[in-house]
C-alpha positions as CSV (number, residue, x, y, z in Angstrom):
1,M,25.1,110.1,-115.0
2,A,23.6,109.9,-111.6
3,M,25.0,112.1,-108.8
4,N,25.6,110.7,-105.4
5,L,23.8,113.1,-103.0
6,H,25.8,111.8,-100.0
7,L,29.0,112.8,-101.7
8,L,27.4,116.1,-102.7
9,R,26.6,116.8,-99.1
10,L,30.2,116.2,-98.2
11,F,31.4,118.6,-100.8
12,V,29.0,121.4,-99.6
13,A,30.1,120.8,-96.0
14,V,33.7,121.2,-97.0
15,A,33.1,124.3,-99.2
16,E,31.0,126.0,-96.5
17,A,33.3,125.1,-93.6
18,G,36.4,126.2,-95.6
19,S,38.2,123.2,-94.1
20,F,38.2,119.4,-94.4
21,S,38.7,119.0,-90.7
22,R,36.0,121.4,-89.7
23,A,33.6,119.7,-92.2
24,A,34.5,116.3,-90.7
25,E,33.8,117.6,-87.2
26,G,30.4,119.0,-88.2
27,L,29.4,115.7,-89.9
28,W,30.8,113.6,-87.1
29,I,32.9,111.5,-89.4
30,S,36.7,111.2,-89.9
31,Q,38.7,113.6,-92.0
32,P,40.0,110.8,-94.2
33,A,36.4,109.8,-95.0
34,V,35.6,113.3,-96.1
35,S,38.7,113.5,-98.3
36,K,37.9,110.2,-99.8
37,G,34.3,111.3,-100.5
38,I,35.5,114.4,-102.3
39,R,37.9,112.5,-104.4
40,E,35.2,110.0,-105.3
41,L,32.8,112.8,-106.3
42,E,35.5,114.4,-108.5
43,H,36.2,110.9,-110.1
44,Q,32.4,110.4,-110.8
45,L,32.1,113.8,-112.4
46,D,35.5,113.7,-114.1
47,L,36.1,117.2,-112.8
48,T,38.5,118.9,-110.3
49,L,36.3,120.6,-107.7
50,I,38.8,121.6,-105.1
51,E,42.4,122.8,-105.7
52,R,44.5,121.8,-102.7
53,G,47.4,124.1,-101.7
54,A,50.8,123.1,-100.3
55,G,49.5,123.6,-96.7
56,K,46.0,122.9,-95.4
57,G,44.3,125.5,-97.5
58,F,42.3,125.0,-100.7
59,R,40.1,126.9,-103.1
60,L,37.2,125.9,-105.3
61,T,37.7,125.6,-109.0
62,E,35.3,127.2,-111.4
63,A,33.5,123.9,-111.7
64,G,33.4,123.6,-107.9
65,T,31.9,127.1,-107.5
66,S,29.2,126.3,-110.0
67,L,28.4,122.9,-108.4
68,L,28.2,124.6,-105.0
69,T,25.5,127.0,-106.3
70,H,23.5,124.1,-107.8
71,A,23.9,121.9,-104.7
72,R,22.6,124.7,-102.4
73,G,19.5,124.9,-104.6
74,I,19.0,121.1,-104.6
75,F,19.1,120.9,-100.8
76,A,16.9,123.9,-100.4
77,M,14.3,122.2,-102.6
78,E,14.8,119.0,-100.5
79,R,13.9,121.0,-97.4
80,A,10.9,122.6,-99.1
81,A,9.7,119.2,-100.2
82,L,10.0,117.7,-96.7
83,D,8.1,120.7,-95.2
84,D,5.4,120.3,-97.8
85,V,4.9,116.6,-97.2
86,R,4.8,117.2,-93.4
87,A,2.2,119.9,-93.8
88,R,0.1,117.7,-96.0
89,V,0.0,114.8,-93.5
90,G,-1.0,117.3,-90.8
91,V,2.4,117.8,-89.0
92,Q,2.3,121.4,-88.0
93,R,6.0,122.2,-88.1
94,G,8.5,123.4,-90.6
95,S,11.2,126.0,-91.0
96,L,11.3,129.6,-92.1
97,T,14.3,131.8,-92.5
98,I,13.8,135.4,-93.5
99,G,16.6,137.7,-94.6
100,A,15.9,141.4,-93.9
101,S,17.8,144.6,-94.4
102,T,18.3,146.6,-91.2
103,T,15.3,149.1,-91.4
104,V,12.9,146.3,-92.4
105,A,14.1,144.0,-89.6
106,S,14.0,146.7,-87.0
107,Y,10.7,148.5,-87.8
108,W,8.6,146.9,-90.5
109,L,9.0,143.1,-89.9
110,P,8.2,142.6,-86.2
111,P,4.4,142.9,-86.4
112,Y,4.4,140.4,-89.2
113,I,6.6,138.0,-87.1
114,A,4.1,138.4,-84.2
115,A,1.1,137.6,-86.4
116,F,2.9,134.6,-87.9
117,C,3.9,133.2,-84.5
118,A,0.3,133.6,-83.3
119,A,-1.1,131.8,-86.3
120,Y,1.6,129.1,-86.5
121,P,3.0,128.6,-83.0
122,A,4.8,125.3,-83.9
123,V,7.1,127.1,-86.4
124,V,9.7,129.4,-85.0
125,P,10.9,131.8,-87.7
126,R,14.6,132.9,-87.9
127,V,15.5,136.3,-89.1
128,T,19.0,137.2,-90.4
129,V,19.9,140.9,-90.7
130,G,22.3,142.7,-93.0
131,N,22.4,145.3,-95.7
132,T,20.6,144.7,-99.0
133,Q,23.6,143.4,-100.8
134,W,24.4,140.9,-98.0
135,V,20.8,139.7,-97.8
136,C,20.7,139.0,-101.6
137,E,23.9,137.0,-101.3
138,Q,22.2,134.9,-98.6
139,L,19.2,134.4,-100.9
140,L,21.3,133.3,-103.9
141,E,23.2,130.8,-101.6
142,C,19.8,129.4,-100.5
143,R,20.5,130.2,-96.9
144,I,17.2,132.0,-96.5
145,D,13.7,131.4,-97.8
146,L,12.5,135.0,-98.3
147,A,14.2,138.4,-98.4
148,L,12.8,141.8,-97.5
149,V,15.0,144.6,-98.5
150,E,15.2,148.4,-99.0
151,G,17.2,148.5,-102.3
152,R,16.3,147.3,-105.8
153,V,18.4,144.3,-107.0
154,D,19.0,143.4,-110.6
155,E,19.7,139.7,-110.6
156,E,18.1,137.4,-113.1
157,R,17.8,134.5,-110.6
158,I,15.8,136.6,-108.1
159,E,12.1,137.4,-108.4
160,V,11.5,140.9,-107.0
161,S,8.1,142.2,-105.9
162,A,7.3,145.7,-104.6
163,W,6.0,145.4,-101.0
164,K,5.6,148.8,-99.2
165,D,6.5,152.4,-99.5
166,D,9.0,153.7,-97.0
167,P,9.0,157.5,-96.6
168,L,12.3,159.3,-96.1
169,A,13.3,162.5,-94.3
170,V,16.3,164.8,-94.6
171,V,17.3,165.6,-91.0
172,V,19.6,168.0,-89.2
173,A,20.2,169.0,-85.6
174,P,17.6,171.4,-84.1
175,G,20.2,174.2,-84.0
176,S,21.2,173.9,-87.7
177,K,21.5,177.2,-89.6
178,L,19.7,175.7,-92.6
179,P,16.3,177.4,-93.2
180,R,13.2,176.0,-91.5
181,R,11.1,176.4,-94.5
182,A,11.7,175.0,-98.0
183,V,15.5,174.6,-98.5
184,T,17.1,174.6,-101.9
185,A,19.0,171.8,-103.5
186,E,22.1,174.1,-103.6
187,A,21.9,174.7,-99.9
188,L,21.6,171.0,-99.2
189,G,24.8,170.4,-101.2
190,R,26.9,172.5,-98.7
191,P,26.7,170.6,-95.4
192,N,28.6,167.4,-94.6
193,W,26.5,164.4,-95.4
194,I,26.6,161.2,-93.4
195,L,25.6,158.2,-95.4
196,R,25.2,154.4,-94.9
197,E,27.8,152.1,-96.3
198,P,27.8,151.0,-100.0
199,G,25.5,148.0,-100.5
200,S,22.8,149.6,-98.1
201,G,19.3,150.2,-99.5
202,T,19.2,153.5,-97.6
203,R,22.5,154.6,-99.2
204,Q,21.1,153.6,-102.6
205,A,17.9,155.5,-102.1
206,T,19.7,158.6,-100.8
207,E,22.0,158.8,-103.8
208,A,19.1,158.2,-106.2
209,L,16.8,160.8,-104.7
210,C,19.7,163.4,-104.4
211,E,20.5,162.9,-108.0
212,A,16.8,163.3,-109.0
213,H,16.6,166.6,-107.1
214,G,20.0,167.9,-108.1
215,I,21.5,167.7,-104.6
216,A,25.3,167.2,-104.4
217,A,25.7,164.9,-101.4
218,P,29.1,163.2,-101.5
219,P,29.7,161.0,-98.4
220,W,31.6,163.0,-95.8
221,M,31.2,160.1,-93.3
222,E,29.9,156.6,-93.6
223,M,28.2,154.5,-90.8
224,A,26.7,151.1,-90.9
225,S,23.7,152.0,-88.8
226,N,20.7,154.3,-89.4
227,E,20.3,154.8,-85.6
228,A,24.0,155.7,-85.2
229,I,23.6,158.3,-88.1
230,A,20.5,159.8,-86.5
231,R,22.1,160.2,-83.2
232,T,25.3,161.7,-84.7
233,V,23.3,164.2,-86.7
234,A,21.2,165.0,-83.5
235,S,24.5,165.8,-81.8
236,G,25.2,168.6,-84.3
237,V,27.4,166.7,-86.8
238,G,26.3,166.6,-90.5
239,I,23.1,166.0,-92.3
240,S,21.5,162.8,-93.6
241,M,18.5,161.3,-95.4
242,L,17.0,158.5,-93.3
243,P,13.8,156.4,-93.2
244,R,11.1,158.4,-91.5
245,V,10.2,155.4,-89.4
246,V,13.8,155.5,-87.9
247,V,13.7,159.2,-86.9
248,A,9.9,159.7,-86.2
249,D,10.4,159.7,-82.4
250,M,13.4,162.0,-82.5
251,L,11.5,164.4,-84.7
252,A,8.5,164.3,-82.3
253,L,10.8,165.0,-79.3
254,G,12.6,167.8,-81.1
255,T,16.1,166.2,-81.0
256,L,16.1,166.2,-84.8
257,R,14.6,168.7,-87.3
258,E,13.3,167.8,-90.8
259,L,14.2,169.8,-93.8
260,K,11.6,170.3,-96.5
261,L,12.8,170.3,-100.1
262,G,10.1,172.4,-101.8
263,G,7.0,170.2,-102.3
264,A,9.0,167.0,-102.9
265,V,7.8,163.8,-101.3
266,L,10.7,161.7,-100.5
267,S,10.0,158.0,-100.4
268,R,11.4,154.6,-101.6
269,P,9.9,151.2,-102.2
270,L,10.6,148.2,-100.0
271,Y,10.9,144.8,-101.9
272,R,10.1,141.2,-101.2
273,M,12.4,138.8,-103.0
274,A,12.6,135.0,-103.5
275,L,14.6,132.8,-105.8
276,K,13.0,132.0,-109.2
277,N,12.2,128.3,-109.8
278,R,12.7,127.4,-106.1
279,P,9.5,126.2,-104.5
280,L,8.7,127.9,-101.2
281,A,8.0,125.7,-98.2
282,P,4.5,125.9,-96.6
283,A,5.7,128.1,-93.8
284,A,7.3,130.6,-96.3
285,L,4.1,130.6,-98.3
286,K,2.1,131.5,-95.2
287,M,4.4,134.3,-94.4
288,V,4.1,135.7,-98.0
289,E,0.3,135.6,-97.5
290,L,0.7,137.7,-94.3
291,L,3.1,140.1,-96.0
292,E,0.7,140.7,-98.9
293,R,-2.5,140.8,-96.9
294,K,-4.5,144.0,-97.5
295,G,-6.3,145.7,-94.7
296,S,-5.2,143.1,-92.1
297,S,-4.5,143.8,-88.4
298,T,-0.8,143.9,-89.2
299,H,0.1,147.6,-89.5
300,A,3.1,149.8,-89.9
301,P,4.8,150.8,-86.7
302,R,2.9,153.4,-84.6
303,T,5.8,155.9,-85.0
304,Q,5.5,155.6,-88.7
305,Q,1.8,156.4,-88.6
306,T,2.3,159.3,-86.2
307,A,5.0,160.8,-88.3
308,R,3.1,161.0,-91.5
């Protein structure tokens, strides 16, 4: 049974728009044409893909949800094939969309973007930013080509590679009563901890490292920004574990103070991820080469180097 790719595109447009009318507007065709196309696709597959409600709403059936996942993969492979063909005939263009968690996007990725743009000026990369969980969802939905995240992901459809080490620091306000020398795990369990939201790689790393060192750090407050947490702690509220690259300048200026946990070295890995069995477009392959290049001119941020 052959699948009509035009009808499949109509289905993806409806599913992603959440509305027949919005899908029709985006495709510049009439709503009846969209509805007819969906009915025809359901007839060809002998499956109900969309359950229509009494009003204008609808929801995908189990078969529809499964088909949407496969369709996104098909069209992602189509884009990769087109980019590859264009590259082989000498057309220096293509697309590249990177999903990055917040710390990576703010501190680690910019020099690589600069190096990529200098080497391939005809390709303008796009970066989407969110926490690790959100970025992984974007990758699984084929909305991005590559992912660079702070948290480990166990998903059989995703290929995960260690990329860099990201040192962490436990920080407090300069006037904190906690000792300036080595502080005990018991003492660290008493202050109010400010953590990132669930799904964040920083939150995941904090909980794992605290558990490893016997630190009781239940979230007293949650914030969706490392920078907001750093400034809140600097104001005298709470304690937190944050990427050193985020707090390096504040530590140098004395607006934050780092606590030492014995001789423990706090660090977490950063990961590069891609979908298994999905070929990368030429632009994405070139970015991977830059990301994995050893001893290149693309370095960690200067604040990171200074803070070590």
